[in-house]
C-alpha positions in Angstrom: -19.7 -7.8 27.3 -19.9 -5.5 24.2 -16.5 -4.1 23.3 -16.2 -0.4 22.7 -13.6 -0.2 20.0 -13.3 3.6 20.3 -12.6 3.8 24.0 -8.8 3.2 23.7 -6.3 6.0 24.4 -3.6 4.4 22.3 -3.7 2.3 19.1 -0.2 1.0 18.3 1.1 1.7 14.8 2.4 -1.2 12.8 4.8 -1.3 9.9 3.3 -1.4 6.4 4.9 -3.1 3.4 3.7 -3.9 -0.1 3.2 -7.6 -0.9 1.6 -7.6 -4.3 1.4 -4.4 -6.4 -1.7 -3.4 -8.4 -1.8 -4.7 -11.9 -3.6 -1.6 -13.4 -4.1 2.1 -12.8 -7.2 4.1 -12.0 -6.4 6.5 -14.9 -5.3 5.1 -18.2 -2.7 6.7 -20.5 -5.3 7.5 -23.0 -7.5 9.2 -20.4 -4.5 11.3 -19.2 -3.6 12.3 -22.7 -7.2 13.4 -23.3 -7.1 15.5 -20.1 -3.8 17.0 -21.3 -5.3 17.7 -24.8 -2.5 15.7 -26.4 -3.3 14.0 -29.7 -3.3 10.2 -29.5 -0.9 10.0 -32.4 1.8 11.9 -30.3 3.6 9.2 -28.3 6.9 10.9 -27.5 5.8 11.7 -23.9 3.9 8.5 -23.2 6.5 7.1 -20.8 6.7 10.4 -19.0 2.9 10.7 -18.7 2.7 7.1 -17.4 5.2 8.0 -14.8 3.2 11.0 -13.8 0.1 8.8 -13.4 2.1 6.7 -10.9 3.4 9.8 -9.1 -0.1 11.4 -8.9 -1.6 8.1 -7.7 1.0 7.9 -4.9 0.2 11.5 -3.8 -3.5 10.7 -3.7 -2.9 7.6 -1.7 -0.6 9.4 0.8 -3.1 12.2 1.3 -6.1 9.9 1.7 -4.3 7.2 3.6 -5.8 4.5 1.3 -4.9 2.7 -1.8 -6.6 3.3 -5.1 -6.3 0.0 -7.0 -6.4 -3.5 -5.5 -3.1 -4.6 -3.9 -2.0 -6.8 -1.1 -0.4 -5.2 1.9 1.3 -6.5 5.0 1.3 -4.8 8.4 3.5 -6.0 11.2 3.2 -5.5 15.0 5.5 -6.7 17.8 2.7 -8.4 19.6 -1.1 -8.8 19.6 -3.1 -5.8 20.8 -6.8 -5.6 21.7 -7.3 -3.3 18.7 -4.9 -3.0 15.8 -5.1 -0.1 13.4 -4.5 -1.2 9.8 -3.6 2.4 9.0 -5.4 2.4 5.6 -9.0 3.0 4.5 -10.6 1.0 1.8 -9.5 -2.4 3.1 -11.7 -5.1 1.4 -10.6 -8.3 3.1 -8.2 -9.9 5.5 -6.1 -12.6 3.8 -4.6 -14.0 7.0 -3.1 -13.2 10.4 0.2 -15.0 11.2 2.3 -14.8 14.4 5.3 -16.4 15.9 4.4 -18.5 19.0 6.4 -18.7 22.2 8.7 -21.3 20.5 9.4 -18.8 17.6 7.4 -21.0 15.2 5.1 -19.2 12.7 1.4 -20.0 13.1 -1.8 -18.8 11.4 -4.4 -17.4 13.8 -7.9 -18.8 13.3 -10.3 -16.3 11.9 -12.6 -17.0 14.8 -10.2 -15.3 17.2 -10.5 -11.9 15.6 -13.1 -9.5 14.0 -12.6 -6.6 11.7 -14.2 -3.3 11.0 -13.6 -2.7 7.3 -16.0 0.2 7.1 -14.0 2.3 9.5 -11.3 4.5 7.9 -8.7 3.3 8.8 -9.8 -0.4 9.1 -9.5 -2.0 12.5 -8.7 -5.6 13.5 -9.6 -6.6 17.1 -9.9 -9.6 19.4 -13.3 -11.3 18.9 -15.7 -11.1 21.9 -15.1 -14.8 22.6 -11.6 -14.8 21.2 -8.3 -15.4 22.9 -5.1 -14.1 21.4 -2.1 -16.4 22.0 1.2 -15.3 23.5 3.9 -14.4 21.0 7.6 -14.7 20.9 9.3 -11.6 22.1 10.8 -10.1 18.9 10.0 -7.3 16.4 7.2 -8.1 13.9 5.9 -11.1 15.7 2.4 -10.5 14.4 1.8 -10.1 10.6 -1.6 -9.2 9.1 -2.0 -9.5 5.4 -4.9 -7.8 3.7 -6.3 -6.5 0.4 -7.0 -2.8 -0.1 -8.2 -0.9 -3.1 -10.7 -1.3 -5.9 -10.6 -4.3 -8.2 -11.5 -2.3 -11.3 -10.8 1.3 -12.4 -14.6 1.5 -13.1 -15.1 1.2 -9.3 -12.9 4.2 -8.5 -14.9 7.3 -7.6 -14.8 10.1 -10.1 -13.4 12.6 -7.5 -10.3 10.4 -7.0 -9.8 10.0 -10.8 -10.2 13.7 -11.3 -7.7 14.4 -8.6 -5.1 12.2 -10.3 -5.7 13.9 -13.6 -5.3 17.4 -12.0 -1.9 16.4 -10.5 -0.8 14.8 -13.8 -1.7 18.0 -15.6 0.1 20.2 -13.1 3.3 18.3 -13.2 3.2 17.9 -17.0 3.0 21.7 -17.4 5.4 22.5 -14.6 8.4 20.2 -14.7 10.5 22.1 -12.2 10.2 22.1 -8.4 9.2 25.7 -8.1 7.6 28.0 -10.7 7.8 31.7 -9.9 5.0 32.7 -7.6 3.8 29.1 -7.0 4.7 25.8 -5.4 4.2 22.6 -7.4 5.5 20.1 -5.0 2.3 20.0 -2.8 -1.2 18.7 -3.3 -3.2 21.6 -4.9 -6.1 23.0 -2.8 -8.6 21.8 -5.4 -7.3 18.3 -5.1 -7.5 18.5 -1.3 -11.2 19.4 -1.6 -11.8 16.5 -3.9 -10.0 14.0 -1.7 -11.0 15.1 1.8 -14.3 13.1 1.9 -12.3 9.9 1.2 -9.5 10.4 3.7 -8.8 8.0 6.5 -8.4 9.6 9.9 -6.7 8.4 13.0 -8.5 8.4 16.4 
């Protein structure tokens, strides 16, 4: 029987946590300074601009429900479900699936027992057609899925996402208070939304 992955009324949400942070950013300090029209010899604001790059990247990731640069993420569920929503788009690989068996001993699930749809946004992990999920110990976070999400190189990040990060950096660099008269600076600008919407992961 062919499984219809999209015929479920409820896809349980897991709990995400970062395992390994990215080692680089999509936008470099020099790129941000060029965007801000800051001379490369002026370094007094370098630390602040680097912080803004991190802030802008986080805003982009929260809006798109993805991760920009490669990092390892763990998502935990209380038990196995037919279909498990990994909650993020741009997942590139599954590292492993671990679970606590009925004796509360951690085990690694064979990759033959599950299949994945990494092209879907968000990515899905589901029981293979001939698979058989084992019973788990009754406790929170009994199932743990570790996966890699994001681009391995800044060169692989699409231009729209990079430009969105630069726009946010520029906005916060120029407006360092929460609210400027007549405008809000603590939300994603409309221009940024339009740039990012095609890359956003949507729930069912």
